[in-house]
DRENKOL-432842 format. One line per field, with one value per residue (C-alpha): y, x, z; residue in three letters. Coordinates in nm, 3 decimals. Layout:
REM DRENKOL-432842
north Y, ...
east X, ...
up Z, ...
type ALA, ...
END
This chain:
REM DRENKOL-432842
north -2.498, -2.641, -2.436, -2.348, -2.470, -2.832, -2.717, -2.959, -3.114, -3.304, -3.053, -2.888, -3.169, -3.210, -3.171, -3.214, -2.926, -2.588, -2.381, -2.256, -2.172, -2.335, -2.253, -2.096, -2.326, -2.389, -2.758, -2.943, -3.004, -2.676, -2.694, -2.424, -2.605, -2.600, -2.865, -2.563, -2.569, -2.329, -2.075, -2.278, -2.182, -2.123, -1.848, -1.678, -1.428, -1.347, -1.278, -0.918, -0.776, -0.859, -0.665, -0.483, -0.282, 0.013, -0.050, 0.332, 0.268, 0.005, -0.018, -0.361, -0.651, -1.017, -1.228, -1.542, -1.467, -1.747, -1.807, -2.013, -2.031, -1.704, -1.515, -1.356, -1.329, -1.146, -0.940, -0.624, -0.324, -0.332, -0.657, -0.578, -0.836, -0.823, -1.022, -0.942, -1.138, -1.319, -1.242, -0.846, -0.693, -0.617, -0.578, -0.782, -0.698, -0.559, -0.668, -0.417, -0.577, -0.196, -0.267, 0.073, 0.104, -0.249, -0.126, 0.237, 0.370, 0.019, -0.037, -0.279, -0.426, -0.611, -0.585, -0.448, -0.714, -1.028, -1.309, -1.482, -1.666, -1.946, -2.113, -2.383, -2.496, -2.123, -1.955, -1.696, -1.711, -1.415, -1.369, -0.987, -0.815, -0.778, -1.077, -1.154, -1.504, -1.376, -1.592, -1.436, -1.581, -1.595, -1.443, -1.147, -1.101, -1.079, -1.167, -1.532, -1.593, -1.399, -1.499, -1.318, -1.570, -1.390, -1.109, -0.748, -0.645, -0.917, -0.828, -1.112, -1.034, -1.274, -1.202, -1.508, -1.726, -1.920, -2.302, -2.473, -2.825, -3.143, -2.892, -2.700, -2.361, -2.297, -1.974, -1.955, -1.583, -1.412, -1.176, -1.394, -1.109, -0.891, -1.028, -1.279, -1.572, -1.913, -2.012, -2.205, -2.275, -2.268, -2.473, -2.356, -2.492, -2.342, -2.331, -2.173, -2.049, -2.291, -2.354, -2.770, -2.789, -2.606, -2.752, -2.542, -2.527, -2.512, -2.633, -2.453, -2.418, -2.778, -2.656, -2.534, -2.896, -3.026, -2.977, -3.301, -3.596, -3.429, -3.109, -3.370, -3.508, -3.138, -3.056, -3.279, -3.124, -2.780, -2.641, -2.368, -2.150, -2.145, -2.073, -1.692, -1.639, -1.791, -2.046, -1.907, -2.124, -1.936, -2.061, -1.759, -1.930, -2.296, -2.532, -2.831, -3.058, -3.440, -3.564, -3.856, -3.973, -3.744, -3.546, -3.220, -3.063, -2.730, -2.552, -2.401, -2.115, -1.965, -1.962, -1.689, -1.530, -1.618, -1.696, -2.033, -1.986, -1.739, -1.916, -2.276, -2.232, -2.577, -2.702, -2.907, -2.984, -2.698, -2.868, -2.821, -2.483, -2.482, -2.817, -2.973, -3.131, -3.410, -3.372, -3.531, -3.333, -3.382, -3.357, -3.211, -3.461, -3.512, -3.781, -3.712, -3.464, -3.378, -3.080, -2.886, -2.693, -2.884, -2.610, -2.302, -1.997, -1.797, -1.767, -2.044, -2.082, -2.333, -2.162, -2.208, -2.392, -2.752, -2.948, -3.293, -3.513, -3.886, -3.920, -4.227, -4.267, -4.536, -4.732, -4.698, -4.436, -4.272, -4.035, -3.748, -3.391, -3.141, -2.841, -2.571, -2.358, -2.071, -2.260, -2.375, -2.733, -2.894, -3.143, -3.439, -3.624, -3.972, -3.765, -4.110, -4.223, -3.847, -4.016, -3.825, -3.946, -3.672, -3.377, -3.096, -2.762, -2.563, -2.231, -2.161, -2.262, -2.234, -2.340, -2.662, -2.914, -3.156, -3.392, -3.712, -3.963, -4.211, -3.953, -3.705, -3.425, -3.175, -3.161, -2.800, -2.651, -2.566, -2.178, -2.170, -2.072, -1.805, -1.984, -1.736, -1.513, -1.375, -1.625, -1.564, -1.740, -1.817, -1.837, -1.490, -1.422, -1.330, -1.722, -1.940, -1.902, -1.712, -1.772, -1.683, -1.977, -2.232, -2.453, -2.808, -2.897, -3.251, -3.281, -3.173, -3.296, -2.986, -2.781, -2.367, -2.172, -1.817, -1.856, -1.591, -1.594, -1.376, -1.400, -1.204, -1.193, -1.326, -1.270, -1.194, -1.012, -0.723, -0.896, -1.029, -1.420, -1.441, -1.137, -1.045, -1.046, -0.988, -0.734, -0.723, -0.465, -0.421, -0.732, -0.842, -1.138, -1.197, -1.176, -0.883, -0.917, -0.734, -0.724, -0.960, -0.767, -0.999, -0.980, -1.130, -1.221, -1.207, -1.178, -1.403, -1.683, -1.831, -2.235, -2.511, -2.812, -3.166, -3.291, -3.666, -3.621, -3.347, -3.145, -2.777, -2.814, -2.464, -2.116, -1.741, -1.480, -1.202, -0.877, -0.758, -0.963, -1.093, -1.206, -1.314, -1.653, -1.883, -2.060, -2.337, -2.505, -2.825, -2.573, -2.591, -2.252, -2.127, -1.738, -1.520, -1.156, -0.928, -0.664, -0.433, -0.424, -0.733, -1.027, -1.302, -1.625, -1.892, -2.249, -2.466, -2.739, -2.489, -2.196, -1.931, -1.652, -1.641, -1.357, -1.043, -0.749, -0.440, -0.378, -0.051, -0.111, -0.360, -0.728, -0.904, -1.147, -1.468, -1.519, -1.808, -1.907, -2.001, -2.115, -1.968, -2.036, -2.182, -1.881, -1.904, -1.635, -1.530, -1.284, -1.108, -0.870, -0.582, -0.400, -0.379, -0.484, -0.758, -0.735, -0.617, -0.363, -0.224, -0.327, -0.323, -0.025, 0.161, -0.137, -0.168, 0.234, 0.312, 0.032, 0.386, 0.214, 0.477, 0.453, 0.518, 0.711, 0.455, 0.313, -0.056, -0.277, -0.609, -0.744, -1.032, -1.160, -1.374, -1.463, -1.254, -0.955, -0.591, -0.403, -0.012, 0.016, 0.307, 0.347, 0.399, 0.689, 0.700, 0.565, 0.827, 0.763, 0.981, 1.289, 1.338, 1.746, 1.932, 2.259, 2.398, 2.609, 2.220, 2.226, 1.856, 1.756, 1.430, 1.302, 1.316, 1.151, 0.904, 0.811, 0.840, 0.582, 0.371, 0.399, 0.390, -0.019, -0.043, 0.153, -0.008, -0.332, -0.064, 0.211, 0.140, 0.367, 0.448, 0.321, 0.065, 0.152, -0.052, 0.298, 0.702, 0.741, 0.950, 1.132, 1.290, 1.367, 1.655, 1.531, 1.471, 1.863, 1.956, 1.862, 1.856, 1.649, 1.394, 1.375, 1.348, 1.094, 0.864, 0.901, 0.986, 0.705, 0.991, 0.775, 0.470, 0.408, 0.410, 0.131, 0.339, 0.228, 0.472, 0.451, 0.607, 0.543, 0.701, 0.976, 1.306, 1.251, 1.002, 1.148, 1.419, 1.197, 1.033, 1.382, 1.500, 1.101, 1.113, 1.502, 1.358, 1.061, 1.312, 1.517, 1.224, 1.129, 1.522, 1.539, 1.155, 1.248, 1.588, 1.411, 1.144, 1.423, 1.574, 1.253, 1.198, 1.575, 1.525, 1.193, 0.980
east 1.419, 1.446, 1.685, 1.438, 1.714, 1.555, 1.196, 1.124, 0.810, 0.831, 0.765, 0.528, 0.325, 0.299, -0.041, 0.008, 0.252, 0.089, 0.410, 0.462, 0.180, 0.452, 0.278, -0.018, -0.322, -0.094, 0.063, 0.075, -0.259, -0.373, -0.662, -0.630, -0.716, -0.476, -0.489, -0.441, -0.738, -0.583, -0.857, -1.198, -1.568, -1.568, -1.328, -1.308, -1.543, -1.224, -1.004, -0.855, -0.572, -0.191, -0.023, -0.028, 0.166, 0.061, 0.124, 0.080, 0.257, 0.024, -0.303, -0.488, -0.366, -0.531, -0.173, -0.197, 0.125, 0.387, 0.487, 0.853, 1.022, 0.863, 0.888, 0.597, 0.673, 0.389, 0.403, 0.228, 0.124, 0.369, 0.541, 0.718, 0.843, 0.859, 0.962, 0.833, 0.862, 0.578, 0.500, 0.539, 0.512, 0.896, 0.980, 1.293, 1.353, 1.205, 1.275, 1.188, 1.162, 1.112, 0.863, 0.818, 1.164, 1.100, 0.794, 0.917, 0.835, 0.657, 0.288, 0.179, -0.153, -0.245, -0.301, -0.040, -0.148, -0.049, -0.191, 0.106, 0.462, 0.637, 0.873, 1.113, 1.442, 1.574, 1.435, 1.149, 0.984, 0.830, 0.640, 0.577, 0.343, 0.604, 0.676, 0.993, 1.030, 1.278, 1.485, 1.490, 1.748, 1.433, 1.674, 1.814, 1.586, 1.918, 1.824, 1.962, 1.864, 1.586, 1.441, 1.210, 0.925, 0.830, 0.841, 0.762, 0.645, 0.356, 0.001, 0.062, 0.123, 0.142, -0.080, -0.030, 0.180, 0.434, 0.440, 0.786, 0.790, 1.067, 1.323, 1.142, 0.921, 0.609, 0.462, 0.193, 0.087, -0.250, -0.396, -0.646, -0.813, -0.562, -0.451, -0.419, -0.221, -0.103, -0.125, 0.145, 0.371, 0.675, 0.908, 1.256, 1.504, 1.477, 1.876, 1.958, 1.669, 1.750, 1.439, 1.349, 1.058, 0.739, 0.406, 0.151, -0.202, -0.336, -0.155, 0.028, 0.026, 0.056, 0.262, 0.548, 0.514, 0.397, 0.580, 0.502, 0.210, 0.014, -0.063, -0.072, -0.357, -0.525, -0.499, -0.780, -1.010, -0.948, -1.073, -0.991, -0.685, -0.723, -0.343, -0.400, -0.610, -0.366, -0.616, -0.590, -0.583, -0.337, -0.278, -0.262, -0.371, -0.480, -0.178, -0.107, 0.150, 0.035, 0.306, 0.231, 0.154, 0.419, 0.179, 0.148, -0.208, -0.263, -0.591, -0.600, -0.782, -1.104, -1.019, -0.879, -1.123, -1.386, -1.631, -1.590, -1.749, -1.453, -1.132, -1.268, -1.547, -1.661, -1.685, -1.443, -1.326, -1.063, -0.829, -0.654, -0.879, -1.096, -0.916, -0.748, -0.405, -0.223, 0.192, 0.473, 0.639, 1.073, 0.955, 0.601, 0.509, 0.096, -0.079, -0.401, -0.728, -1.075, -1.210, -1.465, -1.624, -1.562, -1.574, -1.616, -1.776, -1.863, -1.497, -1.567, -1.205, -1.082, -0.808, -0.946, -0.738, -0.710, -0.775, -0.650, -0.867, -0.862, -1.233, -1.469, -1.685, -1.902, -1.705, -1.386, -1.076, -1.019, -0.748, -0.941, -0.924, -1.202, -1.233, -1.507, -1.397, -1.639, -1.912, -2.109, -2.029, -1.847, -1.606, -1.452, -1.226, -1.020, -0.685, -0.516, -0.739, -0.854, -1.175, -1.491, -1.598, -1.945, -2.003, -2.303, -2.419, -2.373, -2.509, -2.756, -2.621, -2.817, -2.554, -2.655, -2.850, -2.640, -2.305, -2.325, -2.203, -2.059, -1.955, -1.824, -1.905, -2.175, -2.537, -2.564, -2.892, -3.054, -2.880, -2.685, -2.412, -2.586, -2.632, -2.922, -2.994, -2.882, -2.895, -2.914, -2.631, -2.568, -2.300, -2.161, -1.831, -1.687, -1.800, -1.970, -1.606, -1.286, -0.967, -1.062, -0.962, -1.177, -1.090, -1.145, -1.195, -1.077, -1.308, -1.617, -1.578, -1.724, -1.549, -1.612, -1.668, -1.694, -1.979, -2.116, -2.492, -2.473, -2.613, -2.540, -2.666, -2.439, -2.454, -2.231, -2.479, -2.332, -1.960, -1.821, -1.713, -1.518, -1.299, -1.256, -0.927, -0.789, -0.486, -0.173, -0.286, -0.632, -0.771, -1.168, -1.329, -1.531, -1.848, -2.106, -2.228, -2.481, -2.555, -2.779, -3.109, -3.276, -3.411, -3.207, -3.237, -2.855, -2.492, -2.277, -2.260, -2.050, -2.137, -2.056, -2.070, -2.072, -1.771, -1.885, -2.275, -2.259, -2.514, -2.528, -2.513, -2.512, -2.522, -2.447, -2.566, -2.374, -2.469, -2.172, -1.947, -1.558, -1.589, -1.211, -1.115, -1.160, -0.949, -1.058, -0.934, -0.956, -1.116, -1.438, -1.403, -1.425, -1.275, -1.386, -1.311, -1.588, -1.574, -1.715, -1.461, -1.579, -1.356, -1.618, -1.545, -1.833, -1.901, -1.779, -2.037, -2.343, -2.279, -2.335, -2.143, -1.929, -1.725, -1.720, -1.452, -1.465, -1.133, -1.233, -1.165, -1.237, -1.111, -1.008, -0.666, -0.757, -0.661, -0.358, -0.301, 0.028, 0.131, 0.416, 0.566, 0.216, 0.055, -0.184, -0.235, -0.470, -0.289, -0.476, -0.395, -0.591, -0.652, -0.922, -0.822, -0.836, -1.079, -1.346, -1.245, -1.114, -1.462, -1.705, -1.868, -2.093, -2.168, -1.813, -1.765, -2.049, -1.832, -1.578, -1.279, -1.155, -0.802, -0.538, -0.849, -0.753, -0.401, -0.382, -0.277, -0.131, -0.313, -0.213, -0.468, -0.465, -0.703, -0.417, -0.395, -0.392, -0.285, -0.393, -0.524, -0.654, -0.931, -0.867, -0.989, -1.371, -1.504, -1.500, -1.716, -1.538, -1.731, -1.743, -1.584, -1.607, -1.506, -1.751, -1.532, -1.468, -1.661, -1.759, -1.668, -1.877, -1.703, -1.371, -1.584, -1.624, -1.285, -1.239, -1.512, -1.323, -1.019, -1.122, -1.235, -0.843, -0.845, -1.144, -0.969, -0.827, -1.017, -1.362, -1.600, -1.638, -1.341, -1.400, -1.074, -0.815, -0.744, -0.843, -1.180, -1.094, -1.435, -1.264, -0.924, -0.810, -0.529, -0.777, -0.877, -0.518, -0.434, 0.000, -0.060, -0.262, -0.028, 0.258, 0.086, -0.084, 0.240, 0.538, 0.423, 0.516, 0.276, 0.465, 0.631, 0.279, 0.136, 0.027, 0.191, 0.325, 0.125, 0.378, 0.228, -0.122, -0.223, -0.264, -0.638, -0.673, -0.527, -0.790, -1.058, -1.022, -1.026, -1.361, -1.509, -1.379, -1.602, -1.842, -1.905, -1.797, -2.150, -2.321, -2.279, -2.326, -2.631, -2.744, -2.652, -2.828, -3.167, -3.142, -3.092, -3.424, -3.584, -3.491, -3.594, -3.915, -4.021, -4.016
up 1.628, 1.245, 1.021, 0.745, 0.470, 0.549, 0.463, 0.131, 0.033, 0.299, 0.542, 0.330, 0.343, 0.674, 0.814, 1.208, 1.260, 1.350, 1.386, 1.035, 0.681, 0.452, 0.097, -0.034, 0.092, 0.413, 0.331, 0.000, 0.009, -0.056, 0.229, 0.426, 0.766, 1.090, 1.323, 1.609, 1.855, 2.126, 1.941, 1.904, 1.921, 2.297, 2.319, 1.989, 2.061, 2.302, 1.961, 1.989, 1.799, 1.919, 1.681, 1.357, 1.130, 0.859, 0.525, 0.398, 0.034, -0.034, -0.222, -0.298, -0.063, -0.183, -0.061, 0.127, 0.395, 0.467, 0.786, 0.847, 1.188, 1.345, 1.028, 0.845, 0.467, 0.217, -0.109, -0.140, -0.397, -0.718, -0.600, -0.259, -0.022, 0.329, 0.613, 0.947, 1.312, 1.345, 1.705, 1.717, 1.350, 1.347, 0.966, 0.905, 0.601, 0.241, -0.144, -0.391, -0.717, -0.855, -1.125, -1.210, -1.353, -1.561, -1.676, -1.791, -2.105, -2.223, -2.265, -2.011, -1.881, -1.592, -1.231, -0.965, -0.725, -0.611, -0.448, -0.317, -0.240, -0.217, -0.018, -0.078, 0.147, 0.273, -0.017, -0.108, -0.394, -0.590, -0.897, -1.066, -1.266, -1.546, -1.586, -1.373, -1.137, -0.844, -0.557, -0.250, 0.054, 0.373, 0.595, 0.443, 0.136, -0.041, -0.410, -0.558, -0.869, -1.156, -1.449, -1.676, -1.765, -2.020, -2.327, -2.217, -2.542, -2.456, -2.313, -2.000, -1.629, -1.351, -1.047, -0.916, -0.633, -0.764, -0.659, -0.543, -0.500, -0.578, -0.625, -0.851, -0.880, -1.140, -1.250, -1.535, -1.640, -1.771, -1.992, -2.202, -2.263, -2.352, -2.694, -2.876, -2.619, -2.607, -2.233, -2.070, -1.724, -1.702, -1.425, -1.324, -1.155, -0.737, -0.688, -1.039, -1.192, -1.502, -1.670, -1.613, -1.835, -1.995, -2.064, -2.301, -2.265, -2.612, -2.946, -3.166, -3.550, -3.680, -3.953, -3.694, -3.532, -3.158, -2.901, -2.758, -2.827, -2.574, -2.823, -3.101, -2.948, -2.839, -3.197, -3.279, -3.075, -3.238, -3.583, -3.814, -3.771, -3.397, -3.377, -3.528, -3.187, -2.929, -2.811, -2.439, -2.111, -1.957, -1.636, -1.369, -1.040, -0.908, -0.887, -0.673, -0.597, -0.516, -0.239, -0.177, -0.548, -0.700, -0.925, -1.031, -1.113, -1.297, -1.345, -1.677, -1.825, -2.057, -2.449, -2.646, -2.727, -2.527, -2.821, -2.940, -3.251, -3.397, -3.224, -3.378, -3.605, -3.667, -3.248, -3.060, -2.714, -2.771, -2.504, -2.274, -2.207, -1.839, -1.725, -1.465, -1.629, -1.413, -1.498, -1.403, -1.193, -1.306, -1.670, -1.738, -1.931, -1.971, -1.727, -1.761, -1.777, -1.702, -1.888, -1.669, -1.929, -2.334, -2.580, -2.338, -2.441, -2.139, -1.887, -1.726, -1.641, -1.375, -1.244, -0.941, -0.604, -0.650, -0.286, -0.165, 0.036, 0.110, 0.103, 0.204, -0.126, -0.062, 0.194, 0.006, 0.069, -0.232, -0.328, -0.472, -0.572, -0.500, -0.747, -0.735, -1.079, -1.219, -1.456, -1.111, -1.031, -0.752, -0.891, -0.669, -0.892, -0.846, -0.863, -0.947, -1.253, -1.341, -1.351, -1.230, -0.922, -0.852, -0.973, -0.835, -0.928, -0.598, -0.756, -1.025, -1.332, -1.661, -1.937, -1.830, -1.634, -1.465, -1.521, -1.728, -1.494, -1.800, -1.984, -1.767, -2.000, -1.857, -2.036, -2.205, -2.227, -2.577, -2.712, -2.411, -2.674, -2.779, -3.135, -3.242, -3.027, -2.642, -2.402, -2.036, -1.841, -1.513, -1.365, -1.505, -1.629, -1.255, -1.210, -0.925, -0.774, -0.785, -0.682, -0.346, -0.142, -0.033, 0.241, 0.388, 0.748, 0.783, 1.111, 0.938, 0.682, 0.503, 0.243, 0.276, -0.062, -0.141, -0.373, -0.591, -0.703, -1.078, -1.391, -1.740, -2.092, -2.366, -2.728, -3.030, -3.249, -3.417, -3.434, -3.744, -3.672, -3.921, -3.944, -3.566, -3.469, -3.154, -3.100, -2.884, -2.572, -2.686, -2.662, -2.670, -2.579, -2.924, -2.728, -2.591, -2.179, -2.035, -1.613, -1.443, -1.400, -1.252, -0.893, -0.633, -0.278, -0.216, -0.477, -0.246, 0.021, 0.225, 0.165, 0.396, 0.093, 0.199, -0.079, -0.041, -0.040, -0.323, -0.098, 0.064, 0.464, 0.555, 0.380, 0.497, 0.257, 0.193, 0.045, -0.122, -0.413, -0.367, -0.033, 0.058, 0.074, 0.414, 0.707, 0.909, 1.215, 1.432, 1.672, 1.473, 1.316, 0.949, 0.905, 0.629, 0.564, 0.352, 0.158, 0.443, 0.632, 0.882, 0.941, 1.122, 1.275, 1.228, 1.408, 1.147, 1.223, 1.193, 1.023, 1.369, 1.363, 1.687, 1.621, 1.439, 1.381, 1.193, 1.061, 0.877, 0.528, 0.276, 0.313, -0.028, 0.148, 0.315, 0.651, 0.765, 1.100, 1.305, 1.661, 1.841, 2.189, 2.268, 2.144, 1.834, 1.626, 1.333, 1.044, 0.785, 0.505, 0.490, 0.178, -0.061, -0.394, -0.652, -1.013, -0.828, -0.680, -1.082, -1.225, -0.969, -1.065, -0.864, -0.607, -0.554, -0.521, -0.243, -0.030, 0.010, -0.012, -0.239, -0.381, -0.103, 0.114, 0.422, 0.513, 0.443, 0.736, 0.837, 1.152, 1.381, 1.619, 1.970, 2.277, 2.443, 2.251, 2.374, 2.095, 2.084, 1.695, 1.550, 1.352, 0.969, 0.811, 0.705, 0.409, 0.096, -0.202, -0.538, -0.635, -1.003, -1.065, -1.343, -1.540, -1.694, -1.938, -2.085, -2.369, -2.490, -2.856, -2.924, -3.196, -2.964, -2.676, -2.910, -3.038, -2.614, -2.537, -2.827, -2.613, -2.295, -2.295, -2.232, -1.909, -1.764, -1.603, -1.338, -1.347, -1.376, -1.523, -1.179, -0.967, -0.722, -0.544, -0.741, -0.893, -0.882, -1.071, -1.277, -1.283, -0.986, -1.067, -1.148, -1.366, -1.687, -1.688, -1.753, -2.094, -2.003, -1.640, -1.883, -2.107, -1.866, -1.666, -1.981, -2.257, -2.041, -1.779, -1.461, -1.202, -1.364, -1.000, -0.845, -1.141, -1.385, -1.714, -1.995, -2.321, -2.609, -2.858, -2.776, -3.047, -2.988, -3.114, -2.836, -2.569, -2.631, -2.659, -2.329, -2.174, -2.359, -2.290, -1.908, -1.898, -2.064, -1.794, -1.521, -1.676, -1.647, -1.331, -1.163, -1.307, -1.224, -0.871, -0.873, -1.005, -0.780, -0.477, -0.592, -0.589, -0.233, -0.101, -0.323, -0.091, -0.426
type MET, THR, SER, CYS, ASP, SER, TYR, ASN, ASP, LYS, ALA, ILE, ALA, ASP, GLU, GLU, GLN, THR, ALA, ASN, TRP, LEU, ALA, TYR, GLY, ARG, THR, HIS, ASN, GLU, ARG, ARG, PHE, SER, PRO, ALA, ILE, GLN, ILE, ASN, THR, GLU, ASN, VAL, SER, ASN, LEU, LYS, VAL, ASP, TRP, PHE, MET, ASP, LEU, PRO, ASN, ASP, VAL, GLY, LEU, VAL, SER, THR, PRO, LEU, VAL, VAL, GLU, GLY, VAL, LEU, PHE, PHE, THR, GLY, THR, MET, ASN, VAL, VAL, ARG, ALA, VAL, ASN, ALA, GLU, THR, GLY, GLU, LEU, LEU, TRP, GLU, TYR, ASP, PRO, GLU, VAL, GLY, LYS, ALA, VAL, GLU, GLY, LYS, LYS, LYS, ILE, GLY, TRP, LYS, HIS, ASN, ARG, GLY, LEU, SER, PHE, TYR, GLU, GLY, LYS, ILE, PHE, ALA, ALA, THR, TRP, ASP, GLY, ARG, LEU, VAL, ALA, LEU, ASN, ALA, LYS, THR, GLY, GLU, GLU, ILE, TRP, LYS, VAL, ARG, THR, PHE, ASP, MET, GLU, ARG, SER, LEU, TYR, ILE, THR, GLY, ALA, PRO, LYS, ALA, PHE, LYS, GLY, LYS, VAL, LEU, ILE, GLY, ASN, GLY, GLY, THR, GLU, ASN, GLY, PRO, THR, ARG, GLY, TRP, VAL, THR, ALA, TYR, ASP, ALA, ASP, THR, GLY, LYS, GLU, ALA, TRP, LYS, PHE, TYR, ILE, VAL, PRO, GLY, ASN, PRO, ALA, ASP, GLY, PHE, GLU, ASN, GLU, ALA, MET, GLU, MET, ALA, ALA, GLU, THR, TRP, THR, GLY, GLU, TRP, TRP, LYS, HIS, GLY, GLY, GLY, GLY, ASN, ALA, TRP, HIS, GLY, PHE, THR, TYR, ASP, ALA, ASP, LEU, ASP, VAL, LEU, TYR, ILE, GLY, THR, GLY, ASN, GLY, SER, PRO, TRP, ASN, ARG, LYS, ILE, ARG, SER, PRO, ASP, GLY, GLY, ASP, ASN, LEU, PHE, LEU, CYS, SER, ILE, VAL, ALA, LEU, LYS, PRO, ASP, THR, GLY, GLU, TYR, LEU, TRP, HIS, TYR, GLN, THR, THR, PRO, GLY, GLU, SER, TRP, ASP, TYR, ASN, SER, ASN, MET, ASP, ILE, VAL, LEU, ALA, ASP, LEU, ASN, ILE, ASP, GLY, LYS, GLU, VAL, LYS, ALA, LEU, MET, HIS, ALA, PRO, LYS, ASN, GLY, PHE, PHE, TYR, VAL, ILE, ASP, ARG, GLU, THR, GLY, LYS, LEU, ILE, SER, ALA, GLU, PRO, PHE, VAL, GLU, THR, THR, TRP, ALA, SER, HIS, ILE, ASP, MET, LYS, THR, GLY, ARG, PRO, VAL, GLU, ILE, GLU, GLY, ALA, ARG, TYR, GLU, THR, GLU, PRO, ALA, TYR, ILE, ALA, PRO, ASN, ALA, TRP, GLY, ALA, HIS, SER, TRP, HIS, ALA, MET, SER, TYR, ASN, LEU, ASN, THR, GLY, LEU, VAL, TYR, ILE, PRO, ALA, LEU, HIS, GLN, GLY, ALA, ASN, TYR, SER, ASP, GLU, GLY, ILE, ASP, LEU, GLU, THR, TRP, GLN, ALA, GLU, GLU, PHE, LYS, GLY, GLY, MET, GLY, VAL, ASN, THR, THR, GLY, ASP, ASP, ARG, PRO, ARG, GLU, TYR, PRO, ALA, SER, LEU, ILE, ALA, TRP, ASP, PRO, VAL, LYS, GLN, LYS, GLU, VAL, TRP, LYS, ILE, ARG, GLN, GLU, HIS, LEU, HIS, ASN, ALA, GLY, THR, LEU, THR, THR, ALA, GLY, ASN, LEU, VAL, PHE, GLN, GLY, ARG, PRO, ASP, GLY, LYS, PHE, LEU, ALA, TYR, ASN, ALA, GLU, THR, GLY, LYS, THR, LEU, TRP, THR, PHE, ASP, VAL, GLY, LEU, GLY, ILE, ALA, ALA, PRO, PRO, ILE, THR, TYR, THR, LEU, ASN, GLY, LYS, GLN, TYR, ILE, ALA, LEU, LEU, VAL, GLY, TRP, GLY, GLY, GLY, TYR, ALA, GLY, LEU, GLY, GLY, ASP, LYS, ALA, ALA, ASP, LEU, GLY, TRP, ALA, TYR, ARG, ALA, GLN, THR, ARG, ARG, LEU, ILE, SER, PHE, SER, LEU, GLU, GLY, THR, ALA, ASP, MET, PRO, LYS, LEU, GLN, PRO, PRO, VAL, ILE, PRO, VAL, PRO, ILE, ASP, ASP, PRO, ASP, PHE, ILE, ILE, ASP, GLU, THR, LEU, ALA, ASN, ILE, GLY, ALA, SER, LYS, TYR, GLY, GLU, CYS, THR, ALA, CYS, HIS, GLY, TYR, ILE, SER, GLY, GLY, MET, ALA, PRO, ASP, LEU, ARG, ALA, SER, PRO, ILE, PRO, LEU, ASP, LYS, ALA, SER, PHE, GLU, SER, VAL, LEU, ARG, ALA, GLY, SER, LYS, VAL, ALA, MET, GLY, MET, PRO, ALA, HIS, PRO, ASP, ILE, THR, ASP, GLN, GLU, LEU, GLU, GLY, LEU, ARG, HIS, PHE, ILE, ARG, GLN, VAL, ALA, ARG, TYR, TYR, ILE, LYS, LYS, ASP, SER, LEU, ASP, GLN, ASN, LYS, VAL, SER, ALA, GLY, HIS
END
């Protein structure tokens, strides 16, 4: 058995081994493809639970576990890191970064889930919601070093996995919609935590000078006083290290605010928003970029995974990268030069007709930027593909994409484009969006895509949005979990369903596979979470995965599994409650409605399960209890930060607005029930 201390870039880049899952996408290539064949199309129907681990203190679980030398590592709610025996599920150690204590008394914003860990030479690297990067001893869980990556007073957060490579570990952050932010990534020394280099994604105020030539070049693509708005570009996901070429690729975020008419009023491409940027891994020096959505105005970030493969293009082997960002086009790019090879839409796209192969730029549809009137745009801000991982099978040559099929109406009517300004923690987008009211056959799908021919090979239509990331194997299989709690295996060539298992709770995390002592396992974190659990509204709530209604789990499957796993608690849909003696003051309710916008990312107006449904909570009914939670932070250990600067009027306004919303739905539910009983 190899010492885990020796697992460096060569080991992490090894596509042949099957025992470990060493990086977010299994290897540095981020393919999520395993050459393991023990579980295959002929026997996958025999897959059963081998072991499981209940996680009663967790809520949303979206993480990709790692497996190193028989130990499985994963991150749970509030960034708690656990190591378990990968053959039995026995807990070996647990590290709690005590995020609740770190944010106690501070006004913080963001989500308490996290997408994963990184491993390098005997260390586990984890990032926390409040902005710390931590190195742990992989054998003991002992803290080796920790650094703060941003000021706690900023409205930033981290939900992404760090990326370890060449003796360094990289981390970015999120928060584009939370305030005037200027995105960046930082690389730290993996042994000491000392900052190695920093790369800003958009330029700052020219009067302060530019950090490097790349920022000076980027500034030529901005207009007005963009730095007052931050610019955005936050890199919260999508980091890939190319061990063959010794290049680091980062996927960058959307604009701050979304509306280019505000942040860059005279136009411009606004580099390096919505781009893949290639950097020298030792220094962070700029090499090249490809911008997927120049001057974007729709929240079309390129933070999605960047997958590396050598593809046969017109009879020539090309070192390529594949990228399916929010904007709806699937890109194949020469990763040696940054030149576009091909790009085609994989879902409905109404903002651009095609990508011009001579310039590499999208050909936009007239009116897509809602210049003079509202515009219907597809995909919407959720994107055609979000952070839910796609995978690439070396044998089939296909990419498996969790796709979304949604549109929205965009407008900036009623917004003063000259005076609009985001504020820290209050944020804003500078654009109005309303939901897609057009009839659709299905809102989401699993698409098998041929990246060479740039066409769809097969598609599985899905009833719910935000299906989890995929895993594919040389056993000719594709695995994916769904929001309805079903975990499925498909034939990778045809899309035929070969195996279905009901885990009893919505799935947001992608599966992994590993082989120990001759047995192949498929492991999965089960715990409904992610942005859709906060912002999905009634469609997410109707799934029945209410906040803390079901116990979260880590499950490992094998062909020899014999574990007797009890069923989870049944689905629960929150029911609004009321106090008939509570008299709503309309003026206060309007004040509360304005303030409540800061609460929706987690609680929604109807909670999809990320946080309590406030319509159904007794806490807002009691003024003292509500103040204790909101102002004093009595629930901070559970991820509800304090808001110490909230005024008495805002506090009371929220109570009145929540009752107003609750009564609206109580009345609506009553009318709906009467219609059903009357036979309408």
